[in-house]
C-alpha positions, 0 to 999 in steps of 0.5 A: 489520503495517507491513511487510505494509502497505508491500510492495504499495504499494512494488511498485506504485510501482516498477512504475509508475515503470518503466512510465512510464519505458519507455512515456511517457518522463515520470515523474509523480512527484506522482501516483505518490507520492500513490497510494503514500501512499493505498494504504499508508494504506488497507492499514495501516487494513485490517490494523489493523482485521483484527488488532483483529477477530482479537484481539476474536474470540479473547477471545470464544471 
């Protein structure tokens, strides 16, 4: 669950750093780290909720 939650935010983090380095010549570290943490927490919550929902559905059947 943790690995699924961190892969997309990490890719976004790396791509945004490369994008800002190539086109802006200035990396906005605070913004990038903040977005990374927010995306990670949202995806972690989403994966946790879907996992608990699947467990609940399997117990009902």
